[in-house]
N, C-alpha and C positions, 0 to 999 in steps of 0.2 A: 637853929635846928628844931628845937622844941616847938617853936611857933609854926614852922612848916608842917610838922607832924600833927599839931593841933588842928590847923586849917584843913589838912588832908582828912583827918578824922571827922571833922564837921561835914566836909564835902561827902565823905563816904556815907555818913548817917543820913544826910539829906537825900542822896541818890537812892539809898536803900528805902527810905520812906516813900520816895516818888515811885519806885518800882512796886512797892507793896500797895500803894494807892492804885496804881494802874492794874495790878493783879486783882485787887479787890473789885475794881470797876468791871474787869473782864468776867470775874466770877459772878457779878451781879447781873450780867446780861443773860436773858432767857430767850433762847431761840426755839420757836414752836413751829410745828408743821400742821397745816390744815388739809385733810383729805376732802376733795371736792368731786362729786360724781355727776353733777350737771355739766352740759357742754360749756366750755370756757367762755363762749359769747352769750350764754344765757344771762338775762338781766339780773338774776339773783347772784350770779357769780361776778359778772362785770360791774354791776352797779351797787351791789350790797356787800358781798363777802370780801372782795379785794379792797374796796375803799375803806371798809371797817378795819381790815387787817393793817392797812397802811396807817390809819389814824391811831391805832393802838401804839404803833411805833412812835408816832408824833407826841401823843399825850404822856408817854412814859419816857420821853427824851431819849429814845433809842434803846432803853434797857430791856424792853420786851419786843421782840421781832417775830412776825408771823409770815411764813412762806406758804402760799396757797398752791398746792400741787396741780399740775396740768392734767394728771390722770389719778383716779381714785385708788386707794390702797385695798379696796374690797368692793363688793356689790352694794348698791344703795341700802337694802334692808339691814346690812351688817354694821352700818355706821355708828349707831348708838353704842353698841357693845365694843366697837373698835376704840372708842374714846375711853370707855370704862377700863378696857384691858391695856390701854397705852399703845395700841398699834398705831394710832394717830393721836396727836395732842389735842386737836380740835376737830369737831365734825358737825355737820348739820344733817337734817333729814326729816322724814315724816313719822309721827308717832304711829300712824296706821301701818307702817311697814313692820312693826313689831306685833306679832299676833297674840301674845299673852296679855294678861290683864294688868301689867305693871303700870300702864299709863291710863288707868280707868278715868281719872278726872280730866285728862287732856281731851277726852271726846267731846267736851263742850265746844271745841273749835272745829268740829266736823259736821255739826247738824245743819239742816236746811234753814233757809230764811234768816241767816245771821246778820247780813248787812250788805249794802250795795257798793261798797268799795273796800279795798284792802287796807287802806291807811287807818281809818277809824276802827275797823274790825280788829286789826292786828293790835292796836293800842288797847282796845277793850279786852282782848284775849290775854295780853300781858298783865293788865291790871286785875282781872278777875281770876284767871287760872293761876297766874304768878303770885297773886295776893291772897284773896280769901280762900282759894282752894289749895294753897300751899304747894305749888308745882315742884319746888325744889325737892320736897320729900319724896316725890315719885321718880326723881332723877338721881338714883343712888350711884355713887362712884364717880360722879362728875359735878362740875360747877355749871349751873344753868345760867347762861349768859343772855339768851334771847329766845323769844317766842314770836311767831307771826303766822298769818294765814294768807292764802292767795285771794285773788278777786273772786266774785261770785261764780260758783261752779255751773257749767252749762252741759247740755247733753248734745253730742254730735254723732251723726251716723251717715251712712251712704246708702240706706235702703228706702227710707220714707220719712215724710214729715209726720211729727207726732201731733195728731189732731184729737185723739181720744186715748184713754188709758190702755185700751187693748192693743194699741200700736207698739207698745213696748215689748209685747210678748214675742219670744223667740229670737230677739236680737242678741248677738254676741258682742258684749261690750267690755272694754278694759276699764277697770276701776282701780283706785289706789288702795283698796282694802278698807277695813274698818266699816264705819256706819253706812257709807254710800254703797258698799258691796251688799250689805244686808238689805238696804232699801231697794236697790235694783233687783235683787232676787225676788222680793215681794211683788215687784211689778211684772214679774214673768221674764226677766232678762237673764240670760246665761252670762255670768260674769267671769272675767279672766283677770288675774293679777299679773302685772309685769311692771318693770321699771319704765319711766317715761321714754328712755332712749330706745326701747324695743318697739314702741308703738308704730313708728313709720313702717318698719319691715312687716309686722303682723297685719297692719291695715292694708298695705299695698299688695300683700299676697292673699288677702281675703280670709285670713285666719280669724280676724275680728271684723265686725260691721261698724264699729264706732268706738267712742271713748268719752269718758267724763273728764273734762278739762276746763280751766278758765279760757277765755277767748285768746289770750296771748299765746297759748301753746300751739294753736293752729299755725301761726307764723313761725314761732320758735323751733318747732319740730317738723316744719315743712309738710304739713298734712293737707294743704288746700286741695290738691288734685285728687285726693282720696276720700273726700267728704262731700255730701250734697245738701245736708240739712243740719242746722244748729238751732237748738231751742233754749231761749232765755227764760228765767223764772225770777221774780222779785226776791232779792236777798240771796239768791243762789239755790240750786237744787241740793247743793252740799258744799262743804269746804274741806280744807285739809289743815291740820295742825302741825306746825314745824318747830323744831328746836335748834338751838345753837349751843353747844356744850364744850367744856374743856375738861380733860382728865384731872381728877382731884389732886393727885400728887403734883402735877405741873402747876395747878392753881395755888396750892399751898406753898410752893417754892417762890412765888412772887411776893414782893414786899407789900405791906399794907397800903403804902402810899400809891403804889402802882395798881393794886387791886381797885382802890377807890377811883383812880383815873380811868381805868378800863370800864368799870361799871357805869361811870358817868356817860359813856358813849354806847353803852349796851342797854339791856332792859327795855324801858319804854322808848328810849331814843332809838334803839336798834329796830324796834317794832315799827316805829314811824318811818325809818329809813327804808326798811323792806317793803312796807305798805306803799309808800310813794313810788318806789321802783316798779312794783307790780301794777299799780294803777296806770302808770305811764306806759307800761308794756301792753296792758289791756287796751288802752286807747289806740296804740299803734296796731295791735292785733285786730281790733274792730275795724279800723280803717282798711287794713289789708284784706280782711274778709269781705268788706263792702265792695271791693273792686273785683272779687272773685265770682264764681258761679254758685257759691254756697248760698242757699236760702236761709235767712235768719228769721225766726218767728217767735212770737211770745207764747208761752204756755197757755193753752185754753183754760178757762175757769174750772172745768171739770177735772182736768189734769192736776191743777194746783190744789184743788180740794182733796183729791185722792192722795196726793203726796202729803198734805197737811195731816190727814187722818193717820197715815202710816207713821209720819214723823212724830206725832204726839205720843204714839205708843212707845216708840224708842226713847223719847225724852223722859217719859214716865218711868220706864224700866231703869234707865240710867240714874234718875233721881233717887229711886228706891235703893239702888245699889250703893249710892253715896251716903245714904242714911246710916248704913252700917259702919261707915268711916267717920261719922260725925259731921257731915257736911249737908247743907241745904242746896241740892242741885237745882231745884226749881227757881229759887231766889237768885242763884248764880247765873243761870241762863237768862233770866229776866234782866239782870244787871248788865250782862254782856250785850244783849240786844239793845238795851236803852243807851248804853255808852256808844255802841257802834252807829247808832242813828244820829249822833250829834255831829 
């Protein structure tokens, strides 16, 4: 009888231990929600965010799982603060959507003539802004997981080909805010800020005459029938700086081993992933535009010179502002362009 009780006791202890182990495993699992505001089929969602989220689950052996929502939890400009406040666990977005100066150093990723492709420029952006310019310090309340830029920004409109600087004047153009909005204003453009998803409606109704976008967006947002001219400029007339962030408390709850595994596929690796996806989409977009009635032209030398003169003023002003924070903006910008050219 004692032997039976002893064996029963051992079995009970073993079963209890197994249940406790299972409970511990369950508690160790972290389920996260990513709010996504781009169309589900947009390459950044389909080829970057979703594959990255799936890989997070893989490299953490299923302990960290990310669900990418089909619909956003708020408007695009709200996404950084949504991550800070815990409305969403993970978000992505443009720094230029935030109109205050909290991301002053991020503007290095918005200037003209940065690079001719998204892959090398995104990696340079992560290395320079994420490194020497200490990007994490500007992203308070979140863990900065990734930074990237899109392909060279172009100028699209349905009124006229840009053959001289004066041709910009009077055009109503959507910009993503930030540097390009200021530059466009100096060129005599009337700028309007709106999310990418609003462009088709505003363009088709004649509320705006055009948009600043990389070439992939013409296809992605179905703008072909509402544009007549696209202007290219070496290195881009502008760019946009993007972030991928996680709520601080959610990040802190993840084990050190899983944090290390997640960062191994984030950072520069994520920048390369996003850049490659954007470059492939730009190539597809360019092919799509080539088959349309849109006339694609290279910016005339006089236009390039005018933009360079304006751009140099903004770069100098930005560099001066960074001095007060103890950073060498001019050197950082030179380093980014150098790395982007490789």
